[in-house]
Structures are given as structure tokens and as C-alpha cells.
Backbone as ProteinMPNN parsed JSONL, in Angstrom:
{"seq_chain_A": "MSQYFDLSIRRIEIKKPKRDLKPVIKLQDEVNKTLLHDEYYYPTDERTIQECLDGDYILLGVYNKDKLIAASFAFEGGLFFSKPITDWMEIPGNKIMCHEFVVVDMEYRGNGIQKRFMDATIREARQMGYDTIWCCAHPNNTPSVCSIESTGYKFADRFVVDGWPRNVYYRSTSIQR", "coords_chain_A": {"N_chain_A": [[79.35, 115.823, 72.893], [76.192, 117.753, 73.906], [74.655, 120.673, 72.42], [72.907, 123.359, 73.269], [69.967, 124.845, 71.643], [68.022, 127.82, 71.226], [64.918, 127.125, 69.775], [62.716, 128.833, 69.359], [59.823, 130.17, 67.679], [59.686, 133.059, 65.79], [58.15, 136.162, 64.226], [59.426, 137.425, 61.158], [60.067, 140.266, 60.183], [59.44, 142.753, 57.961], [60.46, 145.692, 56.663], [62.098, 146.808, 54.961], [62.006, 145.236, 52.003], [64.213, 144.286, 50.221], [66.311, 144.027, 51.495], [65.494, 142.434, 53.904], [64.645, 140.366, 53.039], [66.402, 139.162, 52.131], [68.036, 137.03, 53.749], [66.164, 134.768, 54.194], [65.878, 134.204, 51.553], [68.402, 133.279, 50.772], [68.395, 131.173, 52.781], [66.514, 129.434, 51.389], [68.201, 128.747, 48.948], [70.433, 127.365, 50.139], [69.301, 125.275, 51.479], [68.149, 123.968, 49.382], [69.993, 123.038, 47.605], [71.034, 120.981, 49.646], [69.058, 119.052, 49.32], [68.024, 115.758, 48.636], [66.571, 115.099, 46.037], [66.242, 117.308, 43.225], [63.703, 118.076, 42.363], [62.224, 117.81, 44.927], [61.932, 120.375, 46.145], [60.595, 123.333, 45.133], [62.339, 126.142, 44.788], [60.721, 129.836, 46.151], [60.756, 132.775, 44.39], [62.185, 135.867, 44.95], [61.058, 137.728, 43.703], [58.619, 136.904, 43.819], [57.71, 136.438, 46.397], [57.879, 139.22, 47.106], [55.807, 140.209, 45.956], [53.566, 138.902, 47.166], [53.565, 140.235, 49.849], [52.394, 142.35, 49.574], [49.567, 141.718, 50.118], [47.427, 139.991, 52.947], [49.722, 137.993, 55.051], [52.224, 135.826, 56.615], [55.032, 135.371, 57.877], [57.358, 133.587, 59.405], [60.381, 132.645, 61.409], [63.143, 131.178, 62.483], [66.165, 131.369, 64.496], [69.155, 130.58, 65.236], [71.36, 132.178, 67.431], [71.784, 135.087, 65.713], [71.53, 134.092, 62.943], [69.467, 132.812, 60.191], [67.76, 129.908, 60.584], [65.69, 128.248, 59.837], [62.417, 128.778, 57.923], [59.278, 129.727, 57.34], [56.835, 130.599, 55.198], [53.69, 132.196, 54.554], [50.595, 133.041, 52.56], [48.064, 134.92, 51.258], [45.53, 133.671, 49.55], [47.092, 131.935, 46.965], [49.132, 130.688, 44.745], [49.614, 128.218, 42.446], [51.988, 126.875, 40.383], [51.81, 129.269, 39.167], [49.078, 130.01, 38.729], [46.065, 130.974, 40.178], [45.171, 128.502, 42.584], [42.396, 127.819, 43.05], [41.956, 127.683, 40.217], [42.591, 125.295, 39.302], [41.576, 123.176, 40.993], [38.534, 123.003, 43.373], [38.664, 124.368, 46.457], [37.571, 124.095, 49.612], [35.899, 126.97, 51.565], [35.699, 130.473, 52.591], [37.797, 132.308, 52.909], [40.76, 131.896, 51.647], [44.148, 130.923, 52.813], [47.605, 130.207, 51.795], [50.338, 128.364, 52.455], [52.974, 128.299, 51.397], [55.936, 127.746, 51.316], [58.242, 125.772, 53.758], [61.597, 125.83, 54.955], [64.255, 123.994, 56.217], [67.16, 124.674, 57.485], [69.794, 122.127, 57.328], [71.042, 120.98, 59.512], [69.353, 121.218, 61.304], [67.629, 120.102, 61.036], [64.74, 117.367, 61.913], [64.024, 118.191, 64.721], [61.485, 118.886, 64.66], [60.959, 121.107, 63.61], [59.42, 121.864, 61.618], [56.872, 120.994, 61.274], [56.025, 122.386, 63.747], [55.944, 124.902, 62.652], [54.106, 124.669, 60.724], [51.735, 124.3, 62.511], [51.859, 126.772, 63.833], [51.349, 128.64, 61.862], [48.696, 127.754, 60.967], [47.466, 128.58, 63.075], [48.017, 131.466, 63.374], [46.785, 132.31, 61.099], [44.28, 131.651, 61.433], [43.377, 133.421, 63.505], [43.723, 135.655, 61.676], [41.738, 135.572, 60.458], [41.11, 133.69, 58.408], [39.786, 130.827, 57.127], [40.414, 128.429, 55.828], [43.369, 126.525, 54.82], [46.031, 125.975, 52.557], [48.767, 123.732, 51.017], [51.312, 121.853, 49.518], [52.984, 119.314, 48.449], [55.669, 117.243, 47.076], [54.834, 114.228, 45.988], [56.957, 111.929, 47.273], [58.338, 113.202, 49.424], [58.823, 112.442, 51.888], [59.447, 113.061, 54.737], [58.096, 115.824, 54.731], [55.705, 115.138, 53.866], [54.877, 113.736, 55.924], [54.671, 115.56, 57.885], [52.583, 117.675, 57.345], [50.414, 115.631, 56.952], [50.022, 115.348, 59.825], [49.5, 117.152, 60.924], [46.743, 117.252, 60.604], [46.094, 118.017, 57.8], [44.568, 117.337, 54.867], [44.613, 115.103, 52.018], [43.965, 116.515, 49.057], [44.438, 116.414, 45.882], [46.54, 115.355, 42.966], [48.898, 116.649, 41.438], [50.796, 117.09, 37.93], [52.854, 119.28, 36.597], [54.975, 120.484, 34.49], [56.409, 118.34, 34.722], [56.715, 118.15, 37.051], [55.854, 116.685, 39.769], [53.047, 116.974, 42.447], [51.634, 117.059, 45.463], [48.191, 118.116, 46.603], [47.194, 119.445, 49.634], [44.771, 120.318, 52.077], [43.301, 122.142, 54.868], [41.056, 122.87, 57.352], [41.246, 125.878, 59.061], [40.189, 125.731, 61.69], [39.97, 124.855, 65.43], [41.086, 121.59, 65.609], [40.463, 118.383, 66.944]], "CA_chain_A": [[78.421, 117.034, 73.682], [75.092, 118.516, 72.889], [74.487, 121.951, 72.516], [71.246, 123.981, 73.237], [69.585, 125.714, 70.421], [66.92, 127.957, 71.174], [63.979, 126.819, 68.623], [61.482, 129.367, 69.051], [59.439, 130.429, 66.29], [59.637, 134.575, 65.785], [57.741, 136.717, 63.263], [60.279, 137.765, 60.609], [59.63, 141.732, 60.163], [59.821, 142.962, 56.351], [60.661, 146.804, 56.551], [62.773, 146.758, 53.745], [62.005, 143.764, 51.449], [65.423, 143.856, 49.667], [67.109, 143.749, 52.321], [64.909, 142.04, 55.035], [64.196, 138.853, 52.604], [67.803, 138.487, 52.032], [68.472, 135.631, 54.574], [65.275, 133.926, 53.444], [66.254, 133.699, 50.05], [69.84, 132.606, 50.84], [68.346, 129.696, 53.197], [65.977, 128.998, 50.487], [68.934, 128.03, 47.951], [71.209, 126.657, 50.958], [68.4, 124.1, 51.613], [67.383, 123.231, 48.049], [71.287, 121.972, 47.687], [71.102, 119.549, 50.467], [68.147, 117.767, 49.356], [68.442, 114.398, 47.771], [66.088, 115.124, 44.822], [65.647, 118.417, 42.876], [62.03, 118.003, 42.573], [61.326, 117.728, 46.257], [61.548, 121.483, 46.613], [60.468, 124.355, 44.006], [62.038, 127.682, 45.601], [60.03, 131.247, 45.798], [61.662, 133.494, 44.187], [62.128, 137.046, 45.821], [60.09, 138.594, 43.475], [57.102, 136.263, 43.968], [57.325, 137.147, 47.864], [57.542, 140.45, 47.508], [54.674, 140.62, 45.393], [52.572, 138.607, 48.225], [53.641, 140.862, 50.937], [51.19, 143.38, 49.07], [48.366, 141.309, 50.736], [47.972, 139.279, 54.11], [51.095, 137.463, 54.71], [52.724, 135.181, 57.71], [56.852, 135.111, 57.736], [58.188, 133.289, 60.556], [61.697, 132.213, 61.138], [63.937, 130.54, 63.922], [67.291, 131.617, 64.958], [70.582, 130.38, 65.957], [71.735, 133.326, 67.646], [71.437, 135.964, 64.74], [71.145, 133.308, 61.799], [68.236, 132.168, 60.05], [68.088, 128.575, 60.299], [64.417, 127.756, 59.533], [61.596, 130.091, 57.586], [58.169, 129.782, 56.842], [55.707, 131.803, 54.526], [52.077, 131.856, 53.74], [49.864, 134.212, 52.185], [46.785, 135.319, 50.959], [45.304, 133.066, 47.908], [47.882, 131.273, 46.785], [49.25, 130.45, 43.296], [49.982, 127.019, 42.192], [52.571, 126.866, 39.191], [51.505, 130.912, 38.291], [47.77, 130.168, 38.853], [45.138, 130.615, 41.5], [44.785, 127.11, 43.156], [41.022, 127.653, 42.508], [41.74, 127.353, 38.948], [42.77, 123.893, 39.228], [40.497, 122.457, 41.804], [37.892, 123.647, 44.295], [39.0, 124.404, 47.684], [36.143, 124.792, 50.306], [36.193, 128.18, 52.304], [35.599, 131.702, 51.971], [39.045, 133.169, 52.813], [42.043, 130.81, 51.968], [45.636, 131.176, 52.889], [48.319, 129.417, 50.671], [51.435, 127.791, 53.013], [53.773, 128.545, 50.439], [56.648, 126.955, 52.197], [58.887, 125.66, 55.123], [62.47, 125.253, 54.878], [64.743, 124.272, 57.63], [68.568, 124.143, 57.526], [70.177, 120.586, 57.053], [71.984, 120.446, 60.492], [68.722, 121.568, 62.338], [66.148, 118.685, 60.781], [64.687, 116.392, 63.068], [63.819, 118.736, 65.774], [60.004, 119.116, 64.854], [60.644, 122.375, 63.291], [58.196, 122.109, 60.301], [55.524, 120.719, 62.202], [55.857, 123.601, 64.655], [55.515, 126.353, 61.731], [53.036, 124.544, 60.168], [50.889, 124.688, 63.685], [51.374, 128.541, 64.191], [50.627, 129.379, 60.85], [47.378, 127.351, 60.951], [47.137, 129.802, 64.386], [47.913, 132.982, 62.695], [45.88, 132.153, 59.935], [42.589, 131.594, 61.743], [43.436, 134.915, 63.952], [43.656, 136.849, 60.791], [40.367, 135.586, 59.712], [41.208, 132.588, 57.032], [39.173, 129.498, 57.33], [41.1, 127.265, 55.116], [45.134, 126.525, 54.327], [46.47, 124.783, 51.766], [49.855, 123.586, 50.833], [51.27, 120.977, 48.659], [54.486, 118.639, 48.48], [56.032, 116.27, 46.308], [54.73, 112.655, 47.01], [57.744, 111.12, 47.762], [58.952, 113.87, 50.11], [58.163, 112.039, 53.215], [59.194, 114.176, 55.942], [57.096, 116.812, 54.183], [54.342, 114.66, 53.682], [54.292, 113.449, 57.545], [54.341, 117.047, 58.836], [51.655, 117.901, 56.967], [49.339, 115.149, 57.477], [50.078, 115.359, 61.232], [48.986, 118.771, 61.351], [45.318, 117.92, 59.877], [45.82, 118.382, 56.4], [43.714, 115.971, 54.201], [45.214, 114.795, 50.696], [43.034, 116.837, 47.877], [44.695, 115.869, 44.573], [47.96, 115.097, 42.712], [49.133, 117.225, 39.6], [51.894, 117.042, 37.498], [52.625, 120.414, 35.829], [56.411, 120.554, 33.411], [57.565, 117.076, 35.184], [56.806, 118.52, 38.536], [54.241, 116.112, 40.958], [52.733, 117.786, 43.823], [50.383, 116.442, 45.987], [48.091, 119.259, 47.244], [46.417, 119.117, 50.77], [43.941, 121.56, 52.403], [42.338, 122.067, 56.365], [40.5, 124.052, 57.924], [41.749, 126.645, 60.489], [39.433, 125.729, 63.184], [40.952, 124.035, 66.144], [40.515, 120.347, 65.661], [40.821, 117.494, 67.995]], "C_chain_A": [[77.382, 117.646, 72.861], [75.165, 119.773, 73.0], [72.87, 122.312, 72.808], [71.142, 125.043, 72.474], [68.16, 126.361, 70.886], [65.846, 128.148, 69.992], [62.725, 127.68, 68.422], [61.231, 130.207, 68.197], [59.342, 132.019, 66.163], [58.943, 134.742, 64.39], [59.042, 137.313, 62.329], [59.744, 139.318, 60.195], [60.105, 142.152, 58.897], [59.514, 144.778, 56.608], [60.855, 147.146, 55.263], [62.984, 145.843, 53.242], [63.432, 143.564, 50.899], [65.918, 143.161, 50.438], [66.564, 142.885, 53.336], [64.641, 140.548, 54.487], [65.445, 138.287, 52.267], [68.002, 137.257, 52.346], [67.275, 134.71, 54.195], [65.351, 133.397, 52.097], [67.613, 132.988, 50.094], [69.743, 130.951, 51.813], [67.707, 129.065, 52.2], [67.007, 128.289, 49.572], [69.73, 127.409, 48.88], [70.443, 125.141, 50.975], [68.274, 123.31, 50.192], [69.14, 122.218, 47.568], [71.403, 121.22, 48.289], [70.107, 118.539, 49.952], [68.332, 117.01, 48.265], [67.841, 114.731, 46.322], [65.654, 116.77, 44.713], [64.676, 119.057, 43.054], [61.353, 118.176, 43.809], [60.892, 119.345, 46.465], [61.713, 122.81, 45.379], [60.786, 125.775, 44.629], [61.389, 128.359, 45.126], [60.602, 131.84, 45.694], [61.452, 135.19, 44.666], [61.378, 137.733, 45.285], [58.471, 138.265, 43.768], [56.808, 136.865, 45.423], [57.118, 138.467, 48.251], [56.127, 140.849, 47.162], [53.407, 139.836, 46.451], [52.848, 139.448, 49.577], [52.74, 142.147, 50.809], [50.01, 142.764, 50.357], [48.573, 140.609, 52.171], [49.208, 138.135, 54.138], [51.378, 136.825, 56.31], [54.327, 134.872, 57.034], [57.207, 134.957, 58.934], [59.595, 132.78, 60.156], [62.137, 131.492, 62.774], [65.214, 130.589, 63.343], [68.208, 130.98, 65.265], [71.603, 131.615, 66.123], [71.335, 134.651, 66.465], [71.42, 135.203, 63.007], [70.086, 132.59, 61.664], [68.615, 130.996, 59.928], [66.638, 127.792, 60.085], [63.318, 129.063, 59.127], [60.33, 129.23, 57.191], [57.128, 130.788, 56.163], [54.691, 131.244, 53.992], [51.372, 133.086, 53.488], [49.014, 134.078, 51.521], [46.37, 134.445, 49.646], [45.888, 131.784, 47.572], [47.906, 130.775, 45.426], [49.772, 128.67, 43.341], [50.236, 126.828, 40.706], [51.626, 127.982, 38.448], [50.007, 130.914, 38.114], [46.956, 130.036, 40.002], [44.895, 129.243, 41.611], [43.137, 126.907, 42.759], [40.865, 127.398, 41.022], [42.048, 125.955, 38.545], [42.066, 122.911, 40.04], [39.622, 123.449, 43.066], [38.3, 123.032, 45.655], [37.761, 124.781, 48.532], [36.719, 125.939, 51.304], [35.774, 129.433, 51.59], [36.942, 132.31, 52.122], [40.157, 132.079, 52.919], [43.244, 131.263, 51.815], [46.24, 129.803, 52.276], [49.676, 129.017, 52.011], [52.257, 127.315, 52.105], [55.041, 127.586, 50.635], [57.406, 126.917, 53.591], [60.237, 125.582, 54.523], [63.614, 125.207, 56.213], [66.332, 123.572, 57.444], [69.147, 122.73, 58.081], [70.523, 120.182, 58.735], [70.616, 120.684, 61.709], [67.253, 120.558, 62.075], [66.113, 117.832, 61.817], [64.209, 116.72, 64.5], [62.153, 119.117, 65.783], [59.608, 120.588, 64.353], [59.542, 122.833, 62.42], [56.832, 121.962, 60.773], [55.217, 121.804, 63.159], [55.579, 124.601, 63.771], [54.48, 125.786, 60.944], [51.512, 124.701, 61.233], [50.651, 126.121, 63.737], [51.184, 129.195, 62.978], [49.303, 129.071, 60.684], [46.544, 128.442, 62.169], [46.905, 130.858, 63.76], [46.913, 133.073, 61.781], [44.419, 132.408, 60.42], [42.419, 133.119, 62.804], [43.616, 136.16, 62.943], [42.314, 136.304, 59.844], [40.188, 134.226, 58.49], [40.528, 131.38, 57.785], [39.863, 128.47, 56.674], [42.844, 127.65, 54.77], [45.269, 125.395, 53.64], [47.739, 124.698, 51.521], [50.209, 122.637, 49.892], [53.015, 120.545, 48.909], [54.886, 117.476, 47.802], [55.658, 115.017, 47.156], [55.75, 111.897, 47.436], [58.616, 111.637, 48.639], [58.515, 113.45, 51.517], [58.346, 112.435, 54.497], [58.095, 115.545, 56.037], [55.807, 116.575, 54.336], [53.709, 114.32, 55.147], [53.963, 114.544, 58.208], [52.867, 117.559, 58.203], [50.33, 117.103, 57.19], [48.959, 114.623, 58.83], [49.434, 116.343, 61.713], [47.31, 118.791, 60.914], [45.318, 118.027, 58.711], [45.194, 117.273, 55.709], [44.555, 116.097, 52.736], [43.954, 115.469, 49.941], [43.162, 116.396, 46.84], [46.094, 115.97, 44.412], [48.072, 115.754, 41.359], [50.482, 116.78, 39.729], [51.895, 117.764, 36.626], [54.457, 120.397, 35.52], [57.0, 119.674, 34.367], [57.527, 117.425, 36.718], [55.381, 117.87, 39.039], [54.55, 117.017, 41.959], [51.474, 117.296, 44.346], [49.595, 117.696, 46.703], [47.227, 118.736, 48.384], [45.894, 120.418, 51.41], [43.512, 121.172, 54.134], [41.873, 123.007, 56.612], [41.016, 124.482, 58.839], [41.212, 126.418, 61.64], [40.038, 124.879, 63.935], [40.165, 122.607, 66.26], [41.134, 119.276, 66.429], [40.65, 115.918, 67.403]], "O_chain_A": [[77.435, 117.982, 71.678], [75.932, 120.105, 73.904], [71.893, 121.601, 72.573], [71.906, 126.009, 72.478], [67.186, 125.612, 70.953], [65.862, 129.173, 69.311], [61.856, 127.429, 67.588], [62.083, 131.007, 67.81], [58.339, 132.218, 66.849], [59.003, 133.874, 63.519], [59.863, 137.788, 63.114], [58.588, 139.222, 59.782], [61.292, 141.905, 58.685], [58.339, 145.123, 56.733], [60.02, 147.671, 54.527], [63.986, 145.221, 53.596], [63.88, 142.457, 51.198], [66.064, 141.942, 50.347], [67.55, 142.377, 53.87], [64.444, 139.622, 55.274], [65.593, 137.074, 52.119], [68.147, 136.379, 51.496], [67.703, 133.63, 53.788], [64.928, 132.317, 51.684], [67.786, 132.051, 49.315], [70.497, 129.982, 51.728], [68.224, 127.983, 51.925], [66.713, 127.113, 49.36], [69.934, 126.33, 48.324], [70.946, 124.098, 50.557], [68.322, 122.084, 50.103], [69.244, 121.02, 47.304], [71.995, 120.29, 47.742], [70.278, 117.332, 50.119], [68.707, 117.405, 47.161], [68.638, 114.634, 45.389], [65.036, 117.415, 45.561], [64.513, 120.144, 43.609], [60.193, 118.579, 43.902], [59.766, 119.64, 46.863], [62.785, 123.134, 44.867], [59.876, 126.535, 44.964], [61.081, 128.187, 43.947], [61.388, 131.998, 46.628], [60.287, 135.586, 44.652], [60.779, 138.533, 46.003], [57.498, 139.009, 43.891], [55.868, 137.632, 45.637], [56.504, 138.899, 49.226], [55.411, 141.596, 47.828], [52.287, 140.345, 46.4], [52.076, 139.118, 50.477], [52.42, 142.849, 51.767], [49.738, 143.42, 51.362], [49.714, 140.588, 52.633], [49.483, 137.501, 53.119], [50.736, 137.352, 57.219], [54.621, 134.3, 55.984], [57.412, 135.934, 59.653], [59.968, 132.54, 59.008], [61.499, 131.404, 63.823], [65.542, 130.154, 62.24], [67.693, 130.469, 66.26], [72.423, 131.987, 65.284], [70.21, 135.095, 66.693], [71.294, 135.918, 62.014], [69.633, 131.853, 62.54], [69.641, 130.742, 59.298], [66.675, 126.57, 60.228], [63.293, 130.112, 59.771], [60.469, 128.09, 56.749], [56.705, 131.753, 56.799], [54.594, 130.256, 53.265], [51.561, 134.09, 54.175], [48.973, 132.983, 50.961], [47.059, 134.662, 48.649], [45.343, 130.708, 47.816], [46.848, 130.437, 44.895], [50.247, 128.129, 44.34], [49.347, 126.667, 39.87], [50.904, 127.769, 37.474], [49.564, 131.786, 37.366], [47.097, 129.086, 40.772], [44.348, 128.732, 40.634], [42.748, 125.878, 42.207], [39.806, 126.958, 40.575], [41.719, 125.548, 37.431], [42.03, 121.752, 39.627], [40.112, 124.471, 43.545], [38.328, 121.851, 45.999], [37.01, 125.69, 48.175], [37.85, 125.844, 51.781], [35.545, 129.53, 50.384], [37.194, 132.999, 51.133], [40.447, 131.483, 53.956], [43.542, 131.95, 50.839], [45.692, 128.702, 52.226], [49.765, 130.091, 52.606], [52.372, 126.105, 51.907], [55.018, 126.56, 49.955], [57.27, 127.804, 54.433], [60.154, 125.207, 53.353], [63.793, 126.131, 57.007], [66.618, 122.382, 57.31], [68.903, 122.346, 59.225], [70.223, 119.052, 59.121], [70.82, 120.371, 62.882], [66.231, 120.405, 62.744], [67.068, 117.52, 62.529], [64.009, 115.851, 65.348], [61.623, 119.58, 66.793], [58.532, 121.166, 64.505], [58.917, 123.892, 62.48], [55.89, 122.742, 60.634], [54.029, 122.083, 63.32], [54.752, 125.377, 64.25], [53.835, 126.662, 60.368], [50.439, 125.122, 60.803], [49.538, 126.645, 63.699], [50.838, 130.375, 63.026], [48.584, 129.978, 60.265], [45.406, 128.909, 62.12], [45.764, 131.266, 63.54], [46.181, 134.063, 61.788], [43.6, 133.176, 59.917], [41.377, 133.775, 62.784], [43.648, 137.345, 63.277], [42.061, 136.673, 58.697], [39.152, 133.987, 57.87], [40.789, 131.09, 58.953], [39.759, 127.402, 57.276], [43.351, 128.75, 54.547], [44.871, 124.252, 53.868], [48.243, 125.784, 51.806], [49.234, 122.437, 49.168], [53.936, 121.22, 49.372], [54.178, 116.518, 48.113], [55.912, 114.735, 48.327], [55.353, 110.974, 48.147], [59.631, 110.987, 48.89], [57.842, 114.22, 52.201], [57.501, 112.2, 55.36], [57.525, 116.058, 57.0], [54.935, 117.337, 54.753], [52.548, 114.502, 55.516], [53.063, 114.559, 59.047], [52.042, 117.816, 59.08], [49.297, 117.673, 57.539], [48.055, 113.832, 59.099], [48.868, 116.384, 62.805], [46.643, 119.823, 60.847], [44.158, 118.201, 58.336], [45.434, 116.158, 56.173], [45.082, 117.164, 52.424], [42.864, 114.963, 50.211], [42.156, 115.828, 46.415], [46.848, 116.455, 45.255], [47.43, 115.426, 40.361], [51.152, 116.36, 40.673], [51.193, 117.47, 35.659], [55.163, 120.282, 36.522], [58.04, 120.048, 34.91], [58.342, 116.928, 37.495], [54.237, 118.282, 38.843], [55.577, 117.601, 42.308], [50.436, 117.165, 43.696], [50.318, 118.373, 47.433], [46.57, 117.71, 48.21], [46.512, 121.476, 51.287], [43.444, 120.006, 54.523], [42.22, 124.083, 56.123], [41.394, 123.671, 59.685], [41.729, 126.889, 62.653], [40.717, 124.031, 63.356], [39.061, 122.421, 66.771], [42.359, 119.288, 66.551], [40.902, 114.955, 68.128]]}, "name": "protein", "num_of_chains": 1, "seq": "MSQYFDLSIRRIEIKKPKRDLKPVIKLQDEVNKTLLHDEYYYPTDERTIQECLDGDYILLGVYNKDKLIAASFAFEGGLFFSKPITDWMEIPGNKIMCHEFVVVDMEYRGNGIQKRFMDATIREARQMGYDTIWCCAHPNNTPSVCSIESTGYKFADRFVVDGWPRNVYYRSTSIQR"}
């Protein structure tokens, strides 16, 4: 017997960061425990997310009733292993946004949520005046790499930092056909 879930994407409103970020942090922790390889996902800690809320950001969620089952976070500029991405490599664009993470509860994977988050984040970033968006993924995390590439991101470079390999991708926020 199949159940219907409303998998629509909504903005996660942050009025009180300590309280409002708890479900996001909890979801990250739960998702991280279900991954086949620890190195596939490097969780973003609550303090880092809170610091990013001072600038432009996009925080989206999908809920099953009142339970957060998927989340996506992007913010202006972006850090790659604690340094601005532009310290690592040149990325074209005047106003750059980082798509920091997408996490989806194990029970809801395979429904296209990650790709839909990526599309929604690109649209939101464009509306906010950003011309480029970038992200990274472990090179062997095939589902993430496929979602990234299917939404028009181009491979830019591969880095290994503290034993953590990451492919970096970027794309224009303009509508591409």
C-alpha cells in the first residue's frame, strides 16, 4: 500500500536561530548516520549556519506533516574547508552563492528532492541578484554528483583536504536550455 506525501518545498523561517535550526541540525545528524561512507557528507555545524544567517541565505525544507524530512542551505560567497572558495580557485561571476548542503531522510530518497532543491535554489539565487552558484560533492557520491550535473553545474576542480576528497562544481544562475 503506498502513501501520498506532499513533497512541496517551503522556506524555513528563522526567527530564533537556536530554536529554528534544531530540526535542520537533527536531520543532518540522522542523515549522516545512514550514509554508506562517512566521507560522503561533512555536516555544517550550527554555529557556522548561524554566522551565515547574517548575510543572504536560502534555507528550504520539505516536511511530512510537521517533521522535516529534507533540507537545503545556500549562502552568499561560501567557504570551502574554512576558507573562501576564491582562495582555492577562480570562479566566474560578480556575486557568488554557495549551495552548502542538501540532506534528505533515507526513507524519502529517490523522489527527486535533491534535484528539486537545486533547481529551487538556483531560481532563488537568481532572484536575489546572484549570477553564479557553486557546490561540492565527494567524487564517489554518485546520487549527489548526478543531481549536481543534471541541474547544469560544470565540474571545476577536485581537491583533497585533510583526507576529504571533493569535486567542486559551479554554474550560472541564468536560465539555461
